[in-house]
C-alpha positions in Angstrom: 42.1 -54.1 -156.2 43.0 -56.0 -153.0 40.7 -53.9 -150.9 37.8 -54.3 -153.3 38.4 -58.0 -153.6 38.3 -58.4 -149.8 35.1 -56.4 -149.4 33.1 -57.6 -152.4 30.4 -59.0 -150.2 30.0 -55.7 -148.3 29.9 -53.7 -151.5 27.3 -56.1 -153.0 25.0 -55.8 -150.0 25.2 -52.0 -149.8 24.4 -51.9 -153.5 21.5 -54.3 -152.9 20.1 -52.0 -150.2 20.1 -49.1 -152.6 18.1 -51.3 -155.1 15.6 -52.3 -152.3 15.2 -48.7 -151.3 14.5 -47.8 -154.9 11.7 -50.4 -154.9 9.9 -48.6 -152.1 10.4 -45.2 -153.8 9.4 -46.2 -157.3 6.4 -48.2 -156.1 5.2 -45.3 -153.9 5.6 -42.9 -156.8 3.6 -45.0 -159.2 0.8 -45.6 -156.8 0.7 -41.9 -155.7 0.3 -41.0 -159.4 -2.8 -43.2 -159.5 -1.7 -46.7 -160.6 -3.9 -49.4 -159.2 -1.9 -51.3 -156.6 -3.4 -54.7 -157.6 -2.6 -54.0 -161.3 1.0 -53.0 -160.2 1.5 -56.4 -158.6 0.3 -58.3 -161.7 2.8 -56.5 -164.0 5.6 -56.7 -161.4 5.2 -60.5 -161.2 4.9 -60.8 -165.0 8.2 -59.0 -165.5 9.8 -61.1 -162.7 8.8 -64.3 -164.5 10.2 -62.9 -167.8 13.5 -62.0 -166.0 13.9 -65.3 -164.1 12.6 -67.9 -166.4 15.4 -68.0 -169.0 18.1 -68.3 -166.3 16.1 -70.9 -164.5 15.7 -73.0 -167.7 19.4 -72.9 -168.7 21.2 -72.8 -165.4 19.2 -75.3 -163.4 18.3 -77.8 -166.1 20.3 -80.6 -164.4 19.1 -79.7 -160.9 15.3 -79.7 -161.5 13.3 -82.5 -159.9 10.1 -83.9 -161.6 7.0 -81.8 -160.9 4.1 -83.9 -159.7 0.6 -82.6 -159.4 0.9 -82.7 -155.6 4.1 -80.7 -155.7 2.6 -78.1 -158.0 -0.4 -77.8 -155.7 2.0 -77.1 -152.8 3.9 -74.4 -154.8 0.6 -72.8 -155.8 -0.5 -72.6 -152.1 2.8 -71.2 -151.0 2.7 -68.6 -153.7 -0.8 -67.6 -152.6 0.1 -67.3 -148.9 3.5 -65.7 -149.5 4.0 -63.7 -152.6 0.5 -62.9 -153.7 -0.9 -62.0 -150.2 2.2 -60.1 -149.1 2.7 -58.0 -152.2 -0.9 -57.1 -152.6 -1.1 -56.1 -148.9 2.1 -54.0 -149.2 1.0 -52.2 -152.3 -2.5 -51.6 -151.0 -0.9 -50.2 -147.8 1.2 -47.8 -149.8 -2.0 -45.8 -150.5 -2.3 -45.0 -146.7 1.3 -44.7 -145.5 4.8 -43.6 -146.5 7.6 -45.4 -148.2 9.8 -44.9 -145.1 7.3 -46.7 -142.9 7.1 -49.5 -145.4 10.8 -49.9 -145.2 10.8 -49.6 -141.4 8.2 -52.2 -140.7 9.9 -54.6 -143.1 12.7 -54.9 -140.5 10.2 -56.7 -138.1 10.2 -59.7 -140.4 13.0 -61.7 -138.6 11.2 -61.2 -135.2 7.8 -62.1 -136.7 9.3 -65.2 -138.4 10.9 -66.3 -135.2 7.6 -66.0 -133.2 5.6 -67.8 -136.0 8.2 -70.6 -136.1 8.0 -71.1 -132.4 4.2 -71.1 -132.5 4.2 -73.6 -135.3 6.8 -75.7 -133.5 9.2 -75.4 -136.4 11.8 -73.8 -134.1 12.5 -74.5 -130.5 13.1 -71.8 -127.9 15.7 -72.3 -125.3 15.1 -69.7 -122.6 17.8 -71.3 -120.4 20.4 -70.5 -123.0 21.8 -67.2 -123.9 20.8 -67.3 -127.6 17.2 -68.1 -126.7 16.9 -65.2 -124.3 18.5 -62.9 -126.8 16.1 -63.9 -129.6 13.1 -63.5 -127.2 14.2 -60.0 -126.1 15.1 -59.0 -129.6 11.7 -60.1 -130.9 9.9 -58.2 -128.1 11.8 -55.0 -128.8 11.2 -55.3 -132.5 7.5 -55.8 -132.2 7.4 -52.9 -129.7 9.0 -50.8 -132.3 6.4 -51.8 -134.8 3.6 -50.9 -132.4 5.2 -47.5 -131.7 5.5 -46.8 -135.5 1.8 -47.7 -135.9 0.2 -45.9 -133.0 2.5 -43.1 -131.9 3.3 -40.1 -134.2 4.8 -37.5 -132.0 6.1 -34.1 -132.9 8.0 -33.6 -136.2 11.8 -33.9 -136.2 11.9 -31.0 -138.7 9.5 -28.8 -140.6 9.7 -28.8 -144.4 9.6 -25.4 -146.0 6.7 -24.6 -148.3 8.6 -21.9 -150.1 11.2 -23.9 -151.8 9.3 -26.8 -153.2 9.8 -27.9 -156.8 7.0 -28.9 -159.1 8.0 -32.6 -159.1 7.9 -32.8 -155.3 4.6 -31.0 -155.1 3.1 -33.6 -157.5 4.3 -36.5 -155.4 3.8 -35.1 -151.9 0.8 -36.3 -150.0 -0.5 -35.8 -146.5 -1.9 -38.7 -144.5 -4.3 -38.7 -141.6 -3.6 -40.5 -138.4 -6.3 -43.1 -139.3 -4.7 -43.7 -142.7 -1.2 -44.2 -141.2 -2.6 -46.7 -138.6 -4.5 -48.6 -141.3 -1.3 -48.7 -143.5 0.9 -49.9 -140.7 -1.6 -52.6 -139.6 -1.7 -53.8 -143.3 2.1 -53.9 -143.4 2.3 -55.9 -140.1 -0.2 -58.4 -141.7 2.1 -58.5 -144.7 5.0 -59.3 -142.4 3.0 -62.2 -141.0 2.2 -63.7 -144.4 5.8 -63.3 -145.6 7.0 -65.0 -142.4 4.7 -67.9 -143.1 6.1 -68.0 -146.6 9.7 -68.2 -145.3 8.8 -71.0 -142.9 7.1 -73.0 -145.7 10.2 -72.6 -148.0 12.3 -75.1 -146.0 10.2 -78.3 -146.7 9.4 -77.3 -150.3 13.1 -76.7 -151.2 13.9 -80.3 -150.0 11.3 -81.6 -152.5 12.3 -79.2 -155.3 16.0 -78.1 -154.8 16.2 -76.0 -158.0 15.8 -72.7 -156.2 15.7 -70.5 -159.3 13.1 -72.6 -161.0 11.1 -72.7 -157.7 11.2 -68.9 -157.5 10.1 -68.6 -161.1 7.2 -71.0 -160.6 6.1 -69.0 -157.5 6.3 -65.7 -159.4 4.2 -67.3 -162.2 1.5 -68.6 -159.9 1.5 -65.3 -158.0 1.0 -63.4 -161.3 -2.0 -65.6 -162.2 -3.5 -65.3 -158.7 -2.9 -61.5 -158.6 -4.5 -61.2 -162.0 -7.7 -62.8 -160.8 -7.8 -60.4 -157.8 -7.0 -57.4 -160.0 -9.6 -58.1 -162.6 -12.2 -58.6 -159.9 -11.6 -55.1 -158.5 -10.5 -53.2 -161.5 -12.5 -53.5 -164.7 -11.4 -50.3 -166.4 -9.2 -50.8 -169.5 -7.4 -47.5 -168.9 -6.1 -48.8 -165.5 -4.3 -51.7 -167.4 -2.5 -49.5 -170.0 1.2 -49.2 -169.6 2.8 -46.2 -171.3 6.4 -44.9 -171.5 6.2 -43.2 -168.1 7.0 -43.7 -164.4 4.5 -46.6 -164.1 6.3 -48.7 -166.7 9.7 -47.8 -165.2 8.4 -48.8 -161.7 7.0 -52.2 -162.6 10.1 -53.1 -164.7 12.4 -52.0 -162.0 10.6 -54.0 -159.3 10.1 -57.0 -161.4 13.4 -57.3 -163.2 16.0 -55.4 -161.1 14.6 -56.2 -157.6 13.3 -59.7 -158.1 16.0 -60.8 -160.6 19.3 -59.0 -159.9 18.9 -58.5 -156.1 18.0 -62.2 -155.8 21.3 -63.2 -157.3 23.2 -60.7 -155.1 21.6 -62.1 -151.9 22.2 -65.7 -152.9 25.8 -64.9 -153.7 26.3 -63.0 -150.4 24.6 -65.9 -148.4 27.0 -68.4 -149.9 30.0 -66.1 -149.1 29.2 -64.8 -145.7 26.0 -66.5 -144.5 22.4 -65.5 -144.0 22.9 -63.4 -140.9 25.5 -61.2 -142.7 22.9 -60.6 -145.4 20.1 -59.7 -143.0 22.4 -57.2 -141.1 22.2 -54.7 -144.0 18.4 -54.4 -144.0 18.3 -51.2 -141.9 20.5 -49.5 -144.5 17.6 -49.5 -146.9 15.5 -47.8 -144.2 18.0 -44.9 -144.0 18.3 -44.6 -147.7 14.5 -44.6 -148.2 14.0 -42.0 -145.4 16.5 -39.6 -147.1 15.1 -39.9 -150.6 11.5 -39.8 -149.3 12.2 -36.5 -147.6 13.6 -35.1 -150.9 11.1 -36.4 -153.5 7.9 -36.9 -151.4 8.6 -34.2 -148.8 7.9 -36.7 -146.0 8.3 -35.2 -142.6 9.8 -37.5 -140.0 8.2 -37.6 -136.6 9.8 -38.6 -133.3 7.4 -41.4 -132.9 8.5 -42.9 -136.2 12.2 -42.4 -135.4 11.8 -44.0 -132.0 9.8 -47.0 -133.5 12.5 -47.4 -136.2 15.3 -47.4 -133.6 13.5 -50.1 -131.6 12.8 -52.2 -134.7 16.5 -52.1 -135.8 17.7 -52.8 -132.2 15.3 -55.8 -132.1 16.5 -57.0 -135.5 20.1 -57.1 -134.4 19.1 -58.8 -131.2 17.4 -61.6 -133.1 20.4 -61.8 -135.5 22.9 -61.9 -132.7 20.8 -64.7 -131.1 20.9 -66.6 -134.3 24.7 -66.2 -134.6 25.2 -67.4 -131.0 22.9 -70.4 -131.7 24.7 -71.3 -134.9 28.1 -71.3 -133.1 26.6 -73.3 -130.2 25.2 -75.9 -132.6 28.5 -76.1 -134.5 30.4 -76.8 -131.2 27.9 -79.5 -130.2 28.2 -81.2 -133.6 32.0 -81.3 -133.2 31.7 -82.9 -129.8 29.2 -85.6 -130.9 29.9 -88.5 -133.2 26.4 -88.6 -134.5 25.1 -85.0 -134.8 21.4 -84.6 -134.3 19.5 -83.1 -137.2 17.4 -80.0 -136.4 15.5 -77.7 -138.6 16.4 -74.0 -138.2 15.2 -70.9 -140.0 18.2 -69.3 -141.5 16.6 -67.5 -144.4 15.7 -63.9 -143.3 14.8 -61.7 -146.2 12.4 -58.9 -147.0 9.3 -59.1 -149.1 10.7 -57.8 -152.3 
């Protein structure tokens, strides 16, 4: 029991990465079987609201601030830029690319967030200090990895056998052209940008409305309505909206309830125990898990270009995280040496679009 107690945060984050990997796999399976990606987002967000709303109402009843029309408008806009745009881009991209590439390009979010924060002057860059140089180099390496993933395929790492394929794998397997893979990766990079903007906009809105669980529920609700308008405009067939007791229903319930609900709590708990950098460090594990199960269930063949790009992405990710860690230690030391510490806004929340 002592070992488990000491390593609860590690166990929780490893478990969370299995859940996140399952999101990519279930989503890919549902869309490969023909579910409309825009309809998928609507149902996913609806189940997320149903999962989060009861906890938000009872747990944060004393923490909720009054909701003005202006504040509701800001939350609506943030939901549109972040959750709605990002999720619809990701699920639309799943038609053109693999679950492994989705998981890989997600690891570019910390680097993209850092670059966007610098461009928007939310975060300052100190190139004369070690942490500033580290973050710049890490972001450059990470984005280079994303570009390698997008434009360089390379020879296959291994060749899957065509003589030992089971019926389920044949049903889910799909070949992609080079043009489709490039299109999918570019859509995913655009999703990273919108999610990074969402992360940046969270800081000021949380100050106005500190009840985080209620804020998340409201954003999921607005995202559901916004996605509904988009889905209805592109998909008028009633058949596309039917949910039966099959993989499609399992996928949307899993992504809406388990990923958005349960994983949210795991991440918040881990951040409180170990900090945001600790939580973000486990992101690449989901990539490894997704790649393994994608090779089994979707018969995805890894190529050296994808492997090289993923390695650069992960290396860049840890470079950015290391820079954040050094920066945090430096700021803590400065605050101790000053009688009146200077307030500075920093981006500490690094998550994936889940």
